[in-house]
KOLGU-754565 format. One record per residue (C-alpha): residue in three letters; x, y, z. Coordinates in Angstrom, 1 decimal. Example, Ala and Ser with C-alpha at 12.3 -4.5 7.8 and 13.67 -1.06 7.14 Angstrom:
BEGIN
   rest        u        v        w
    ala     12.3     -4.5      7.8
    ser     13.7     -1.1      7.1
END
This chain:
BEGIN
   rest        u        v        w
    met    -89.5    455.6    207.1
    pro    -91.1    457.3    204.0
    glu    -93.3    460.3    204.4
    leu    -97.1    459.7    203.9
    pro    -98.8    459.4    201.5
    val    -96.5    457.0    199.6
    thr    -97.3    454.7    196.6
    phe    -95.4    451.5    196.1
    arg    -95.5    450.1    192.6
    pro    -93.2    447.8    190.5
    gly    -91.8    450.6    188.3
    arg    -89.7    448.5    185.9
    thr    -92.3    445.8    185.6
    arg    -94.9    448.4    184.9
    ala    -92.7    450.0    182.1
    val    -92.1    446.6    180.5
    leu    -95.8    445.7    180.6
    leu    -97.0    449.0    179.2
    gly    -94.3    449.1    176.6
    ala    -95.1    445.6    175.5
    gly    -98.8    446.4    175.3
    val    -98.3    449.4    173.1
    met    -95.8    447.5    170.8
    ile    -98.2    444.5    170.5
    phe   -101.1    446.8    169.6
    val    -99.1    448.7    167.0
    thr    -97.7    445.6    165.5
    ile   -101.0    443.8    165.2
    thr   -102.7    446.9    163.8
    ala   -100.0    447.3    161.2
    ile   -100.3    443.7    160.2
    ala   -104.1    444.2    159.8
    leu   -103.5    447.2    157.6
    leu   -100.8    445.6    155.5
    leu   -102.6    442.4    154.7
    glu   -104.4    443.2    151.5
    arg   -106.6    440.1    151.4
    leu   -108.4    440.9    154.7
    gly   -111.8    442.4    154.7
    pro   -113.0    445.2    157.0
    gly   -114.4    442.8    159.6
    glu   -111.2    440.8    159.7
    arg   -109.1    444.0    160.0
    leu   -111.3    445.1    162.8
    ser   -110.9    441.8    164.6
    phe   -107.1    442.2    164.4
    val   -107.3    445.7    165.9
    val   -109.7    444.6    168.7
    thr   -107.5    441.6    169.5
    gly   -104.5    443.9    169.8
    gly   -106.5    446.3    172.0
    leu   -107.6    443.5    174.3
    ile   -104.0    442.3    174.7
    cys   -102.9    445.9    175.5
    trp   -105.8    446.3    178.0
    val   -104.8    443.0    179.8
    leu   -101.2    444.2    180.1
    ala   -102.4    447.6    181.3
    met   -104.5    445.8    184.0
    leu   -101.4    443.9    185.1
    ala    -99.5    447.2    185.3
    arg   -102.0    449.0    187.5
    val   -101.1    447.2    190.7
    arg   -100.0    449.4    193.6
    val   -100.0    449.8    197.3
    ile   -100.9    453.3    198.6
    ala   -100.2    454.1    202.3
    asp   -101.6    457.3    203.8
    glu   -102.3    458.5    207.3
    asp   -105.5    456.5    207.7
    gly   -104.4    453.1    206.3
    val   -103.4    451.2    203.2
    thr   -105.1    450.7    199.8
    val   -104.1    447.6    198.0
    val   -104.9    447.7    194.2
    asn   -104.4    444.3    192.6
    ile   -105.3    443.2    189.1
    ala   -109.0    443.1    189.4
    ser   -109.6    444.3    193.0
    arg   -109.1    447.2    195.3
    arg   -109.2    446.9    199.1
    arg   -108.9    449.5    201.8
    leu   -107.3    448.5    205.1
    glu   -107.0    450.4    208.4
    trp   -103.5    450.3    209.9
    ala   -104.7    448.2    212.8
    glu   -106.0    445.5    210.4
    ile   -102.5    444.7    209.2
    leu   -100.7    442.4    211.6
    gln    -97.6    441.6    209.4
    val    -96.0    442.4    206.1
    asn    -94.2    439.4    204.6
    leu    -91.8    439.1    201.6
    arg    -90.0    435.8    202.1
    pro    -87.4    434.4    199.6
    gly    -89.2    433.0    196.6
    asp    -92.5    434.9    197.2
    pro    -93.8    436.5    194.0
    trp    -95.1    439.5    196.0
    val    -95.7    440.9    199.5
    phe    -98.4    439.2    201.6
    leu   -100.3    441.1    204.3
    asn   -101.4    439.0    207.3
    leu   -104.7    440.6    208.5
    ser   -106.4    440.7    211.8
    asp   -109.3    438.6    210.5
    gly   -107.0    435.6    210.0
    thr   -106.6    436.0    206.2
    ser   -103.7    436.9    204.1
    leu   -104.0    439.6    201.3
    pro   -101.5    439.6    198.4
    ala   -100.2    443.0    197.6
    leu    -99.0    442.8    194.0
    gly    -97.7    446.4    194.1
    ile    -94.5    445.2    195.8
    gln    -93.0    442.4    193.8
    pro    -89.4    441.3    193.4
    gly    -89.8    440.2    189.7
    ile    -87.5    442.5    187.8
    asp    -86.2    444.8    190.6
    lys    -85.6    442.6    193.7
    lys    -83.7    445.3    195.6
    gln    -86.4    447.9    195.2
    ala    -89.1    445.3    196.3
    ile    -87.1    444.5    199.5
    thr    -86.7    448.2    200.3
    asp    -90.5    448.9    199.7
    ala    -91.5    445.9    201.8
    gln    -89.2    447.1    204.7
    ala    -90.7    450.6    204.4
    leu    -94.3    449.3    204.5
    arg    -93.4    447.0    207.4
    ala    -91.9    449.9    209.3
    leu    -95.0    452.1    208.6
    thr    -97.3    449.2    209.7
    glu    -95.5    448.6    212.9
    ala    -95.3    452.3    213.8
    arg    -99.0    452.9    213.1
    ser   -100.5    449.6    214.3
    ile    -98.8    449.5    217.7
    gly    -98.0    453.0    218.6
    asp    -99.6    456.4    218.2
    pro    -99.4    457.7    214.5
    glu    -98.5    461.1    215.9
    thr    -95.3    459.8    217.4
    ala    -94.4    457.6    214.4
END
């Protein structure tokens, strides 16, 4: 079991998204500057479009799951949710799932995009097992003995 606090995030996916965002922004900006027939407003629209694409990819790259002594914080693309350990009943990563799903005590399921098998399946399985072990130890037993 990992020591707390621990942050789970898709490292390779994050690197690809951030790298692609920067490259797209630089490429679109370079095109805007190299095209002589564009006016200032058109050039600005190119740069803003590149910036928006980069921002969207950065939002996709921000996903993570943070486990600490008090519970778990799930940061997805456009949301952040704090959960107590007792609220998490089960951590699921089944074959074919795009990311981990947390079954909660209120009967709902919360996707945790911070653990996803997209590019690095082995790491996602390891992270899911670690989060499952942490959840089981802290939900059922005394956190001091975990």
